[in-house]
C-alpha positions as CSV (number, residue, x, y, z in Angstrom):
1,M,97.3,147.9,99.3
2,I,94.2,146.2,97.9
3,K,91.1,146.5,100.0
4,K,88.6,143.5,100.3
5,D,85.8,142.5,102.5
6,A,87.4,139.0,103.3
7,I,90.8,137.4,102.9
8,I,90.9,133.6,102.8
9,I,94.2,131.9,103.1
10,G,94.1,128.2,101.7
11,S,91.8,126.6,99.4
12,G,90.8,123.4,101.3
13,Q,87.6,122.1,102.3
14,A,86.7,125.2,104.4
15,G,88.3,127.9,102.2
16,N,86.7,126.9,99.0
17,P,83.0,126.8,99.9
18,L,83.6,129.9,102.2
19,A,85.0,131.8,99.3
20,L,82.0,130.9,97.2
21,K,79.5,131.6,99.8
22,L,81.0,135.1,100.8
23,S,81.4,136.2,97.2
24,A,77.9,135.0,96.3
25,A,76.6,137.3,99.1
26,G,78.3,140.1,97.6
27,W,81.6,140.3,99.6
28,K,84.7,141.4,97.7
29,T,86.8,138.2,98.5
30,V,90.3,137.1,97.8
31,L,91.2,133.4,98.1
32,I,95.0,132.7,98.4
33,E,96.6,129.4,97.6
34,K,100.2,128.6,97.5
35,S,100.3,127.2,94.0
36,E,97.8,126.1,91.3
37,E,99.1,122.6,91.9
38,M,97.6,122.6,95.4
39,L,94.3,124.1,94.4
40,G,91.7,122.2,96.5
41,G,94.1,121.7,99.4
42,V,95.6,118.5,100.8
43,C,92.5,116.3,100.5
44,V,92.1,116.6,96.7
45,N,95.7,116.6,95.7
46,V,97.7,114.5,98.2
47,G,95.2,113.0,100.8
48,C,91.7,111.5,100.6
49,T,91.2,111.5,96.9
50,P,94.4,109.9,95.7
51,S,94.9,107.6,98.6
52,K,91.4,106.3,98.5
53,T,91.4,105.8,94.8
54,L,94.6,103.6,95.1
55,I,93.1,101.8,98.2
56,A,90.1,100.9,96.1
57,S,92.4,99.4,93.5
58,A,94.3,97.4,96.2
59,K,90.9,96.0,97.3
60,V,90.2,94.9,93.9
61,M,93.5,93.0,93.8
62,H,92.8,91.5,97.2
63,T,89.3,90.4,96.0
64,I,90.8,88.5,93.1
65,K,93.4,86.9,95.2
66,T,90.9,85.7,97.7
67,A,88.2,84.7,95.1
68,E,88.5,81.1,96.2
69,K,86.4,81.7,99.3
70,H,83.4,82.1,96.9
71,G,84.3,78.9,94.8
72,I,85.8,81.1,92.0
73,S,89.2,80.1,90.7
74,V,91.5,82.9,89.2
75,P,94.7,81.1,88.2
76,S,96.8,84.2,88.0
77,S,96.7,88.0,88.2
78,T,99.0,90.8,87.3
79,I,98.9,94.6,87.9
80,D,99.9,97.3,85.5
81,F,100.8,99.8,88.3
82,E,101.4,102.5,85.9
83,S,97.8,102.3,84.7
84,T,96.6,102.2,88.3
85,Q,98.6,105.4,89.0
86,R,97.2,107.1,85.9
87,R,93.6,106.3,86.9
88,K,94.3,108.0,90.2
89,E,95.9,111.0,88.6
90,K,92.9,111.5,86.3
91,I,90.4,111.5,89.1
92,V,92.7,114.0,91.0
93,S,93.0,116.2,87.9
94,D,89.3,116.2,87.1
95,S,88.5,117.1,90.8
96,K,90.9,120.0,90.8
97,A,89.7,121.2,87.4
98,G,86.2,121.4,88.9
99,V,87.4,123.3,91.9
100,K,89.2,125.8,89.7
101,K,86.2,126.3,87.3
102,N,83.8,127.0,90.2
103,L,86.3,129.6,91.7
104,E,87.1,131.3,88.5
105,E,83.5,131.7,87.4
106,A,82.4,133.1,90.8
107,E,81.6,136.9,90.9
108,N,83.3,139.0,93.5
109,L,86.1,136.4,93.9
110,E,89.8,136.9,93.1
111,L,91.9,133.9,93.1
112,V,95.7,134.5,93.8
113,F,98.6,132.2,94.0
114,G,101.6,132.7,96.1
115,T,102.8,132.4,99.8
116,A,100.7,134.4,102.2
117,S,101.8,135.8,105.6
118,F,100.6,138.6,107.8
119,S,102.4,141.9,107.3
120,G,100.5,144.0,109.8
121,E,97.1,144.5,111.3
122,K,94.4,142.8,109.2
123,T,97.0,142.8,106.3
124,I,98.2,139.8,104.3
125,S,101.2,139.9,102.0
126,V,101.4,137.4,99.1
127,Q,104.7,136.6,97.6
128,N,105.0,134.7,94.2
129,D,108.5,133.6,93.0
130,G,110.1,136.4,91.0
131,E,107.4,138.9,91.5
132,E,106.8,141.8,93.7
133,A,104.7,141.1,96.8
134,I,101.0,142.1,96.8
135,E,99.2,143.2,99.9
136,F,95.6,142.8,100.8
137,T,93.6,144.2,103.8
138,A,90.2,143.2,105.1
139,P,88.1,143.3,108.2
140,Y,87.7,139.6,108.0
141,I,90.4,137.1,107.5
142,F,89.9,133.3,107.4
143,I,92.9,130.9,107.7
144,N,92.6,127.4,106.2
145,A,96.3,126.7,105.6
146,G,96.2,123.3,107.0
147,C,99.2,121.0,108.2
148,R,102.0,119.1,106.7
149,P,103.7,115.7,107.4
150,A,106.0,116.0,110.5
151,T,109.5,114.7,110.3
152,P,110.8,112.9,113.4
153,E,114.4,113.1,114.5
154,I,116.0,109.8,113.6
155,D,119.8,109.3,113.4
156,G,120.9,108.8,110.0
157,L,117.6,109.9,108.3
158,K,119.2,112.7,106.3
159,D,121.3,110.2,104.5
160,V,118.4,107.7,103.5
161,K,115.9,108.0,100.6
162,W,112.5,108.0,102.4
163,Y,108.9,109.0,101.7
164,D,106.0,110.8,103.5
165,S,102.4,110.2,102.9
166,T,102.5,112.5,99.9
167,G,105.5,111.0,98.2
168,I,104.5,107.4,98.7
169,L,101.5,108.0,96.6
170,E,103.6,108.9,93.6
171,L,105.7,105.7,93.3
172,R,105.8,104.2,89.8
173,E,106.9,100.9,91.1
174,I,105.6,98.7,93.9
175,P,108.0,98.5,96.8
176,K,109.5,95.0,97.3
177,K,109.9,95.4,101.2
178,L,108.2,98.5,102.7
179,I,109.0,99.8,106.3
180,V,106.4,102.0,107.7
181,I,107.2,104.1,110.8
182,G,103.9,105.0,112.5
183,S,100.8,102.9,113.1
184,G,98.2,105.7,113.0
185,Y,95.4,105.7,110.5
186,I,97.5,106.7,107.5
187,G,100.3,104.2,108.2
188,L,97.6,101.4,108.4
189,E,95.8,102.4,105.3
190,L,98.9,102.8,103.2
191,G,100.6,99.8,104.7
192,Q,97.7,97.5,103.8
193,M,97.3,99.0,100.5
194,Y,101.0,98.2,99.4
195,S,100.7,94.8,101.0
196,R,97.8,94.1,98.8
197,F,99.6,95.3,95.7
198,G,102.5,92.9,96.6
199,S,104.8,94.5,99.1
200,E,106.3,92.8,102.1
201,V,105.2,95.4,104.9
202,S,106.7,95.9,108.3
203,I,105.1,98.5,110.6
204,V,107.2,99.9,113.5
205,E,105.5,101.8,116.4
206,K,106.7,103.3,119.5
207,A,103.4,102.8,121.4
208,G,102.1,99.4,122.8
209,Q,99.2,99.3,120.3
210,I,98.3,100.5,116.8
211,M,95.9,103.5,116.7
212,S,97.1,104.6,120.1
213,N,93.9,106.6,120.8
214,E,91.5,103.7,120.3
215,D,90.3,101.1,122.7
216,E,92.7,98.2,123.2
217,D,90.2,95.6,121.9
218,I,89.5,97.5,118.8
219,A,93.3,98.0,118.1
220,E,94.0,94.4,118.7
221,N,91.2,93.2,116.4
222,L,92.3,95.3,113.5
223,Q,96.0,94.3,114.1
224,E,95.0,90.6,113.9
225,I,93.1,91.2,110.7
226,L,96.1,92.9,109.2
227,E,98.5,90.3,110.4
228,D,96.5,87.6,108.8
229,E,97.0,89.4,105.6
230,G,100.7,89.3,106.0
231,L,101.6,92.6,107.6
232,T,104.3,92.4,110.4
233,F,104.0,94.8,113.4
234,H,106.8,95.8,115.8
235,L,105.2,97.5,118.7
236,N,106.9,99.1,121.8
237,S,109.8,99.8,119.5
238,E,112.1,102.7,120.0
239,I,114.0,103.6,116.8
240,K,117.7,103.9,117.2
241,N,118.9,104.7,113.7
242,V,118.4,104.2,110.1
243,K,121.0,103.5,107.3
244,Q,121.1,103.2,103.6
245,N,123.2,100.5,102.1
246,D,123.0,100.7,98.3
247,N,119.4,99.8,97.5
248,E,118.7,98.4,101.0
249,I,117.5,100.4,104.0
250,I,118.4,99.1,107.5
251,L,116.2,100.2,110.5
252,T,117.6,99.6,114.0
253,F,115.3,99.7,117.1
254,T,115.1,98.5,120.6
255,K,112.3,96.4,121.7
256,N,111.9,94.8,125.1
257,N,115.5,96.0,125.9
258,K,116.7,94.1,123.0
259,E,118.2,95.5,119.8
260,E,116.6,94.4,116.6
261,Q,117.0,95.2,112.8
262,I,114.8,95.0,109.8
263,T,115.6,95.7,106.1
264,G,113.6,97.2,103.3
265,T,113.7,98.6,99.9
266,H,111.4,101.6,100.7
267,L,110.8,103.7,103.9
268,L,107.5,105.4,104.7
269,I,107.3,107.9,107.8
270,V,103.9,108.8,108.9
271,A,104.6,109.9,112.4
272,G,102.1,112.8,112.7
273,R,101.5,116.2,111.2
274,K,102.7,119.7,111.9
275,S,100.7,123.0,111.7
276,N,101.6,125.3,108.8
277,A,100.9,128.3,111.1
278,D,104.6,128.7,111.6
279,S,105.0,130.2,108.1
280,L,102.2,133.0,108.6
281,H,104.1,135.5,110.8
282,L,101.2,135.4,113.2
283,E,103.0,137.6,115.5
284,K,102.5,140.6,113.3
285,E,98.7,140.3,113.9
286,G,99.0,139.1,117.6
287,I,97.4,135.7,116.9
288,K,98.2,133.2,119.6
289,T,99.1,129.5,119.2
290,D,99.2,126.6,121.5
291,D,102.4,124.9,122.6
292,K,102.2,122.6,119.4
293,G,101.9,125.6,117.1
294,Y,98.3,125.3,116.4
295,I,96.1,128.4,116.3
296,K,94.0,129.0,119.3
297,V,90.2,129.5,118.6
298,N,87.1,129.8,120.6
299,A,84.0,127.6,120.1
300,K,83.0,130.0,117.1
301,L,86.4,129.4,115.5
302,E,87.6,133.0,116.1
303,T,91.3,133.5,117.0
304,T,92.6,135.8,119.7
305,I,92.1,138.6,117.3
306,D,88.5,139.8,116.4
307,G,87.5,139.1,112.8
308,V,90.3,136.6,112.2
309,Y,89.2,132.9,112.1
310,A,91.1,129.6,111.8
311,L,89.4,126.6,110.2
312,G,90.4,123.0,109.6
313,D,93.6,121.3,110.7
314,I,95.5,124.4,111.4
315,K,93.6,125.1,114.6
316,G,94.4,121.6,116.0
317,G,91.9,119.0,117.3
318,P,90.6,116.2,114.9
319,Q,92.2,116.5,111.6
320,F,89.6,115.4,109.2
321,T,88.2,116.8,105.9
322,H,84.6,116.8,107.2
323,I,85.7,118.7,110.3
324,S,87.2,121.5,108.0
325,Y,83.9,121.6,106.0
326,N,81.9,121.9,109.2
327,D,84.1,124.6,110.4
328,Y,83.0,126.5,107.2
329,V,79.3,125.9,107.9
330,I,79.8,127.3,111.5
331,V,81.6,130.4,110.4
332,S,79.4,131.2,107.4
333,E,76.1,130.7,109.4
334,N,77.2,133.0,112.2
335,I,78.6,135.7,110.0
336,L,76.1,135.7,107.1
337,D,73.0,134.3,108.8
338,Q,73.6,135.9,112.3
339,K,73.2,132.4,113.9
340,N,74.8,131.3,117.1
341,T,76.5,128.0,115.9
342,S,79.4,126.7,117.7
343,T,81.6,123.6,117.9
344,D,80.2,122.8,121.4
345,G,78.6,119.4,121.5
346,R,79.7,118.6,118.0
347,I,79.6,114.9,117.4
348,I,82.7,113.8,115.5
349,P,82.7,110.7,113.2
350,Y,85.7,109.4,111.3
351,T,86.6,106.4,109.3
352,V,89.9,104.5,109.0
353,F,90.0,103.2,105.4
354,T,91.6,100.0,106.1
355,D,89.7,96.8,104.8
356,P,87.5,96.2,106.8
357,Q,87.0,99.8,107.7
358,V,87.2,101.2,111.3
359,G,84.1,103.5,111.7
360,R,84.2,105.7,114.9
361,V,81.8,108.1,116.3
362,G,81.4,109.8,119.8
363,L,83.2,108.4,122.9
364,S,85.4,105.4,123.2
365,E,85.3,103.2,126.3
366,K,88.8,104.7,127.2
367,E,87.2,108.2,127.1
368,A,83.9,107.3,128.9
369,T,86.1,105.9,131.6
370,K,88.2,109.0,132.0
371,R,84.9,111.0,132.4
372,N,83.7,108.6,135.1
373,L,80.5,108.1,133.2
374,N,78.0,105.4,134.2
375,F,77.9,103.3,131.1
376,S,77.5,99.8,129.4
377,V,79.6,98.3,126.7
378,V,77.9,96.2,124.1
379,K,79.7,94.3,121.3
380,I,79.4,91.5,118.8
381,P,82.0,89.8,116.6
382,G,81.8,90.0,112.8
383,K,80.8,86.4,112.5
384,R,77.3,87.5,113.9
385,I,76.7,90.0,111.1
386,T,74.4,88.2,108.7
387,R,75.2,90.3,105.8
388,G,78.9,89.6,106.4
389,L,78.3,85.9,106.5
390,E,76.7,86.0,103.1
391,S,79.4,88.2,101.7
392,A,82.2,86.1,103.1
393,E,83.4,89.1,105.1
394,T,83.1,88.0,108.8
395,Q,86.1,89.8,110.2
396,G,85.8,92.7,112.7
397,L,84.1,93.8,115.8
398,W,81.1,96.0,116.5
399,K,81.1,97.9,119.8
400,A,79.0,100.7,121.4
401,I,79.0,102.7,124.6
402,V,75.6,103.4,126.2
403,D,74.7,105.5,129.1
404,K,73.1,103.5,131.8
405,D,71.0,106.3,133.2
406,S,69.5,107.7,130.1
407,D,70.0,104.9,127.5
408,K,71.7,107.4,125.2
409,I,74.3,106.1,122.8
410,L,77.6,107.7,123.8
411,G,79.8,106.3,121.0
412,A,80.7,103.4,118.9
413,A,83.5,101.7,117.0
414,I,82.7,99.5,114.0
415,I,85.2,97.2,112.4
416,G,83.7,95.7,109.4
417,S,82.7,96.0,105.9
418,E,81.3,99.7,105.5
419,G,82.1,100.4,109.1
420,G,82.1,104.1,108.4
421,E,78.5,104.0,107.0
422,I,77.3,102.0,110.0
423,A,79.0,104.6,112.3
424,S,77.2,107.4,110.4
425,I,73.9,105.7,111.2
426,I,74.8,105.6,114.8
427,Q,75.8,109.2,114.7
428,M,72.3,110.1,113.3
429,A,70.7,108.2,116.1
430,M,72.9,110.1,118.6
431,T,72.0,113.4,117.0
432,G,68.2,112.5,116.9
433,N,68.2,111.2,120.5
434,I,67.2,107.7,119.4
435,S,67.9,105.5,122.2
436,A,70.0,102.3,122.4
437,K,66.8,100.5,123.2
438,D,64.9,101.8,120.2
439,L,67.6,100.4,117.9
440,Q,67.0,96.9,119.4
441,T,63.7,96.8,117.5
442,F,64.2,99.6,114.8
443,V,63.1,98.1,111.4
444,F,65.9,97.9,108.9
445,S,65.6,96.2,105.5
446,H,66.9,92.6,105.3
447,P,69.6,91.6,104.7
448,T,71.7,94.7,105.3
449,Y,74.8,95.5,107.5
450,S,72.6,98.1,109.4
451,E,70.2,95.4,110.3
452,S,72.8,93.9,112.6
453,L,72.3,97.1,114.9
454,N,69.4,95.2,116.2
455,T,71.8,92.4,117.2
456,L,74.3,94.8,118.7
457,F,71.9,96.7,120.9
458,S,70.1,93.6,122.0
459,E,73.2,92.8,124.0
460,L,72.2,95.4,126.5
461,K,71.3,93.8,129.8
């Protein structure tokens, strides 16, 4: 039994900085990651870094194909997809090398690879293939073990070659015909990406709209943009079965009580994610989970056991890298600096990295209605964004929710070029209690996208 001051399970966007912060404060800390290949967690290895790198390459391809709108003629263009993949892999490799270097050079920090699970009270067992298990004990344990792609039950799936969000990023060829099951953020990002690379993309969704948590007008606007690029959507579709016929995949589904079939060369399934808590033997510590398997935590991210914390995706709620990092901030401030920080009132932004982006912060109209708030809705189409007109990027919709009584901004959704950046500006206004009316006359430099916040909030009656 090896005694430490802190045990951290998982080297994601909460685990890494927490390990460095605790060890720098003199805590004897062990950071456990399943394998060296996954050092840095999902974001660096199979999530944000590789996907956004490929999405950027796809945007360049699209810009070349649509250059005529600027009066520029490009007779032909080809893609060396192997080179595109090598560029992505180098960025991932360099990022991971930086993570490893920082961890290995830290004093008081031990980096261990293997499968971690609870073996008793404040005790973690680490098993590496072919080696004897190592046990660690510490008064503080932090779980940042994340989630994995969920696999839906589909008749015939076990006999079909299919990809999840990790595997699809490793393809060495561009799919001729890609079927995507799921129209959440990941499905839309990867679907548009491969469409721009040259795939024929069909997206199948059980719900009646894409991005089912978003407002209907936001979902419809983005769907129209993607359809204009050539993507096909099958909404309100209940999958019946899937079959492999040589190199062809046949997906059968019912839509409006009518059976339909589509065929493809590749199948991507992005139907949600599943907590990795089921591999940790939490019952040996008495840690409780909810009905979906996510670890229960309070507003300070402590589990049902004193001294044991859960950070990032594994605790449920919004599953974003920046939330995981902010979880680290909350925990480290409370433990090391004796602050009283919590998740209460945390304003959560996120960006869907389609092109144009969907930047979201705060409440949607749907959520504000559920809460019976007294609010106004203001919105303007992309063609009213001056910078967009100049850049030939007039697609999209800007929308904000404003409290009628206090004039506070409750939330916003921005579909447009750099929509995530505009949503971040609105988030700062919300955090700083800058009112919607203040933004009507706020001085922004001209011509910028942010300047159109004047236009948006001038719609307030």
